[in-house]
C-alpha positions in Angstrom: 86.9 37.0 125.1 88.2 37.9 121.6 91.7 39.3 121.7 93.5 39.3 118.3 97.2 40.0 118.1 98.9 41.9 120.9 96.5 43.7 123.3 97.7 46.8 125.1 96.2 48.9 127.9 97.6 51.6 130.2 99.1 50.3 133.4 96.5 52.0 135.5 93.7 50.1 133.6 94.9 46.9 135.2 91.6 46.2 136.9 89.4 47.3 134.0 87.5 44.8 131.8 89.2 44.9 128.3 86.6 44.7 125.6 87.9 44.4 122.1 86.0 46.6 119.6 88.8 47.2 117.1 92.0 45.4 115.9 95.2 47.3 115.4 95.4 51.1 115.2 93.7 53.3 112.6 96.9 55.4 112.3 99.7 52.9 112.9 102.3 55.2 111.6 104.0 56.9 114.6 107.7 57.0 114.2 108.4 55.5 117.6 105.6 53.0 118.0 105.8 49.2 117.5 102.6 48.2 119.2 100.4 47.3 116.2 102.8 47.1 113.3 101.9 43.5 112.5 98.1 44.0 113.0 96.0 45.4 110.2 93.3 47.7 111.4 89.7 46.4 111.4 86.5 46.9 113.4 85.2 44.0 115.5 82.0 42.4 114.2 79.0 43.2 116.4 78.5 39.5 117.1 81.9 39.2 118.7 81.3 42.1 121.0 77.9 40.6 122.0 79.6 37.2 122.7 82.3 38.9 124.9 79.7 40.8 126.9 77.8 37.6 127.5 81.0 36.1 128.8 81.7 39.2 130.9 78.2 39.1 132.3 78.8 35.5 133.5 82.4 35.9 134.7 82.7 39.6 135.7 79.2 40.7 136.6 80.3 43.5 139.0 82.7 45.2 136.5 82.8 49.0 137.2 85.2 50.1 134.5 85.5 49.0 130.8 88.5 49.8 128.6 87.9 49.4 124.9 90.8 47.8 122.9 92.6 47.8 120.6 94.5 50.7 119.2 92.6 54.0 119.1 89.1 52.7 119.6 87.8 56.3 119.8 88.3 56.3 116.0 84.9 54.7 115.8 82.0 56.9 114.9 80.0 58.5 117.7 77.0 56.3 116.7 79.2 53.2 117.0 80.6 54.2 120.3 77.1 55.0 121.6 75.8 51.6 120.5 78.8 49.9 122.3 78.1 51.9 125.5 74.4 50.9 125.5 75.5 47.3 125.0 77.9 47.6 127.9 75.5 49.2 130.3 72.8 46.7 129.5 75.1 43.7 130.0 77.0 45.2 133.0 74.8 47.5 135.0 77.5 48.3 137.6 79.8 49.9 135.0 80.4 53.5 135.9 82.8 54.5 133.1 84.2 53.5 129.7 87.7 54.4 128.5 89.9 53.7 125.5 92.9 55.0 123.7 92.2 58.1 121.5 94.1 60.3 119.0 93.6 64.0 118.6 92.1 63.5 115.1 89.6 61.0 116.6 88.3 63.8 118.8 88.4 66.4 116.1 86.2 64.2 113.9 83.3 64.4 116.3 80.9 67.3 116.8 80.4 69.1 120.1 77.0 67.4 120.5 78.5 64.0 119.9 81.3 64.5 122.5 78.7 65.6 125.0 76.5 62.5 124.2 79.5 60.2 124.6 80.2 61.8 128.0 76.6 61.2 129.0 76.9 57.6 127.9 79.8 57.1 130.4 82.9 57.7 128.4 85.6 59.2 130.7 89.3 59.3 131.2 90.0 58.4 127.6 93.8 58.1 127.1 95.3 60.5 124.5 98.9 60.1 123.4 99.6 63.8 122.7 103.4 63.0 123.4 104.8 66.5 122.9 104.1 70.2 123.0 106.4 71.1 120.1 105.2 71.0 116.5 108.5 69.8 115.0 108.6 66.9 117.4 105.0 65.9 116.6 106.0 66.1 112.9 109.1 64.0 113.5 106.9 61.5 115.4 104.4 61.5 112.5 101.5 62.0 114.9 99.3 63.6 112.2 98.3 66.8 114.0 99.9 69.9 115.5 99.9 71.6 118.9 97.1 74.0 117.9 94.8 71.2 117.0 95.6 69.4 120.3 94.8 72.5 122.3 91.5 73.0 120.5 90.4 69.4 121.1 91.3 69.5 124.8 89.1 72.6 125.2 86.3 70.8 123.3 86.5 67.8 125.6 86.3 70.0 128.7 83.3 71.8 127.2 81.6 68.5 126.6 82.3 67.2 130.1 84.4 64.3 128.9 87.5 63.8 131.1 90.7 62.7 129.6 94.2 61.5 130.4 97.3 62.5 128.4 100.6 60.7 127.6 103.8 62.7 127.5 107.0 61.3 126.1 109.8 63.2 127.8 113.2 63.2 126.0 111.5 63.0 122.6 113.2 66.2 121.4 116.7 64.9 122.1 119.4 65.9 124.5 120.0 69.4 123.2 116.5 70.5 123.8 115.6 69.2 127.3 114.7 72.5 128.8 112.7 73.6 125.7 110.8 70.4 125.5 110.0 70.3 129.2 108.7 73.8 129.1 106.6 73.3 126.0 105.1 70.0 127.4 104.3 71.7 130.8 102.6 74.7 129.0 100.4 72.4 126.9 99.4 70.2 129.8 98.7 73.2 132.1 96.3 74.4 129.5 94.8 70.9 128.9 94.2 70.3 132.6 93.8 66.5 132.2 92.8 64.1 135.0 96.0 62.1 134.7 99.4 62.5 133.1 101.2 59.3 132.0 105.0 60.1 131.6 107.6 57.8 130.1 110.9 58.0 128.3 111.3 57.6 124.6 112.6 54.2 123.9 113.7 52.9 120.5 111.8 49.7 119.7 113.2 47.2 117.1 111.6 47.5 113.7 110.3 51.0 114.1 111.2 54.0 111.8 112.9 55.5 114.9 115.3 52.7 115.1 116.3 53.3 111.5 116.6 57.0 112.0 118.8 56.4 115.1 121.0 54.1 113.1 121.3 56.7 110.3 122.4 59.4 112.7 119.2 61.4 112.1 118.1 61.2 115.7 120.1 61.5 119.0 118.7 59.5 121.9 118.8 60.9 125.4 120.5 59.0 128.2 118.5 57.9 131.2 120.0 60.7 133.2 118.9 63.3 130.6 115.4 61.8 130.7 115.2 62.3 134.4 116.5 65.8 134.1 113.6 66.5 131.6 111.0 64.8 133.8 112.1 66.9 136.8 111.9 70.1 134.7 108.5 69.1 133.3 107.1 68.4 136.7 108.5 71.7 138.1 106.6 73.5 135.4 103.2 71.9 136.0 100.4 73.9 137.5 97.4 71.5 137.8 94.4 70.9 139.9 93.5 67.4 141.1 95.6 65.6 138.5 97.4 62.3 138.9 101.1 62.2 137.9 101.7 58.6 136.8 105.3 57.5 136.2 105.0 53.8 137.1 105.7 52.2 133.6 108.5 49.7 133.5 110.5 52.1 131.4 110.5 54.9 134.0 114.0 55.1 135.6 112.6 56.2 138.9 109.0 55.1 139.5 106.7 57.7 141.0 103.0 58.4 141.4 101.1 61.2 143.1 98.4 63.7 143.0 99.0 67.3 141.9 99.4 69.8 143.3 99.3 68.1 146.7 102.3 65.8 146.1 104.4 67.9 143.8 107.2 68.6 146.3 107.3 64.9 147.3 107.4 63.7 143.7 110.3 66.1 142.9 112.2 64.9 146.0 111.6 61.2 145.0 112.9 61.9 141.4 116.0 63.7 142.6 116.8 61.2 145.3 116.2 58.3 142.9 118.4 59.9 140.3 121.2 60.4 142.9 121.0 56.7 143.8 121.5 55.4 140.3 125.1 54.5 139.3 126.6 57.1 137.0 127.3 54.6 134.3 123.6 53.7 134.1 122.6 57.3 134.1 125.0 57.8 131.1 123.6 54.9 129.1 120.8 54.8 126.6 117.5 52.8 126.8 118.2 51.3 123.3 121.5 49.9 124.6 119.8 47.9 127.3 120.2 50.4 130.2 116.6 49.7 131.3 117.4 46.1 132.1 120.5 47.2 134.0 118.5 49.7 135.9 115.9 47.1 136.9 118.6 44.9 138.2 120.1 47.8 140.1 116.8 48.5 141.9 
């Protein structure tokens, strides 16, 4: 299989076949992100995709889920994505769905008919890093869209019958706006009604613009305790039907997963009890100062 540079996928895609169709990220400018900084964006040659599918046919003939990598593979045109889907289904007839990372502008660039066609071709549960429900936070993160556009695209995906997951970065507004950010995130997600919410804390990765802004005193990082406060407030505000709440990333201070609304009370209990079990000095520390490592040792 062709994998150039670092290859990323959501934790819950662990059993999906990873098929490289792009390299890097077409945006590659989010303030907090270090994933593709060293990988220039490009589209994989068709011959490479064919070679990888031939290999997958031999080694993974009963694959049921394909996740396209790298970066925001949904940036490809609808025609390109349809061609890839046809190739996948021909080579791997057991595949039931195809996912990938997507940005809000990727969705906006496609017509309603194109989105419906992609859904018919098996695209489902695409992963959208919306991150925040506050416009100034999206601007600070350099996401390239506002909340109004995100809301519009979520509605268009529903109308097209194309299910999607969302990523939310709690604590991204800083320690003084925990309640405001939690409420805005919950309001946006309640309207979006995704199939899964992937929650994680904001962490300051080396070499990112966020690291520089933190060093210059232009951003204040939440502690792990403050992150948990916001995650709890966010979860309390969710009103969703048949949606997975996924908080099992290595950066989550208290790992939780469940189905909403069924498991909401149990998830809140797990978060509160987990928070109470963490030493105060760890709760008061910041992810960028190594608290995540200390937390993993504690657990």
